[in-house]
C-alpha positions as CSV (number, residue, x, y, z in Angstrom):
1,M,14.0,-3.4,2.0
2,G,13.1,0.4,1.0
3,R,9.8,-0.4,-0.8
4,M,8.6,-2.7,1.8
5,K,9.2,-0.1,4.5
6,D,7.4,2.3,2.3
7,I,4.2,0.0,1.9
8,A,4.3,-0.5,5.7
9,I,4.2,3.4,6.4
10,D,1.5,3.5,3.6
11,L,-0.5,0.5,5.6
12,M,-0.4,2.3,9.0
13,S,-1.5,5.5,7.1
14,F,-4.4,3.6,5.4
15,E,-5.4,2.0,8.7
16,G,-5.1,5.5,10.7
17,G,-7.5,7.2,7.6
18,E,-4.7,9.4,6.5
19,L,-4.7,8.7,3.0
20,D,-6.6,10.6,0.4
21,Q,-8.5,8.6,-2.5
22,R,-5.9,8.7,-4.8
23,E,-3.2,7.7,-2.1
24,T,-5.4,4.8,-1.3
25,L,-6.2,3.6,-4.7
26,E,-2.4,4.0,-5.4
27,L,-1.7,1.7,-2.2
28,F,-4.0,-1.0,-3.2
29,A,-2.7,-0.9,-7.0
30,T,0.8,-1.8,-5.1
31,L,-0.9,-4.3,-3.3
32,V,-2.3,-6.4,-6.1
33,A,0.6,-5.6,-8.4
34,S,2.9,-7.2,-5.6
35,G,0.7,-9.8,-4.7
36,L,0.4,-8.8,-1.0
37,A,-3.3,-8.2,-1.4
38,W,-3.8,-11.8,-1.3
39,T,-1.5,-12.4,1.7
40,L,-2.4,-9.8,4.1
41,Q,-5.4,-9.6,6.6
42,G,-8.4,-10.2,4.8
43,N,-10.0,-7.1,4.3
44,Y,-7.2,-6.0,2.2
45,G,-7.9,-8.8,-0.3
46,R,-11.9,-8.2,0.0
47,A,-11.2,-4.4,-0.8
48,A,-8.8,-5.0,-3.8
49,N,-11.3,-7.4,-5.1
50,E,-13.8,-5.0,-4.8
51,L,-11.9,-2.2,-6.4
52,I,-11.1,-4.8,-9.5
53,R,-14.8,-5.8,-9.6
54,T,-15.7,-1.9,-9.9
55,G,-13.3,-1.3,-12.8
56,W,-11.0,1.0,-10.9
57,L,-8.2,-1.4,-10.7
58,T,-6.9,-4.1,-12.9
59,G,-6.2,-7.6,-12.0
60,A,-2.5,-6.7,-12.5
61,G,-2.9,-3.6,-10.1
62,E,-3.2,-0.6,-12.5
63,I,-5.4,2.1,-12.1
64,T,-7.8,2.1,-15.1
65,P,-9.2,4.8,-16.8
66,S,-12.5,4.4,-14.9
67,G,-10.4,4.6,-11.7
68,E,-8.8,8.0,-12.9
69,L,-12.1,9.4,-13.9
70,M,-13.4,8.5,-10.1
71,L,-10.4,10.3,-8.8
72,E,-10.9,13.4,-10.8
73,A,-14.6,13.7,-9.8
74,V,-13.8,13.3,-6.2
75,A,-10.9,15.7,-6.6
76,A,-13.3,18.4,-8.3
């Protein structure tokens, strides 16, 4: 139950615009890896698909080297 509670808190923070880019990408990596991205409200699945399509996440829910480079660029 602990991890689900953490995901719920992260989802509420995401909806409230409180996550930075790294936290957002990590949230979507978790959602894809767990399969939740495909069962939640449609915009989560669409966003996950876009992150996979752009090469920032793998279909298995891992942040790619391109995703890491993007995060480094926005942090600079």
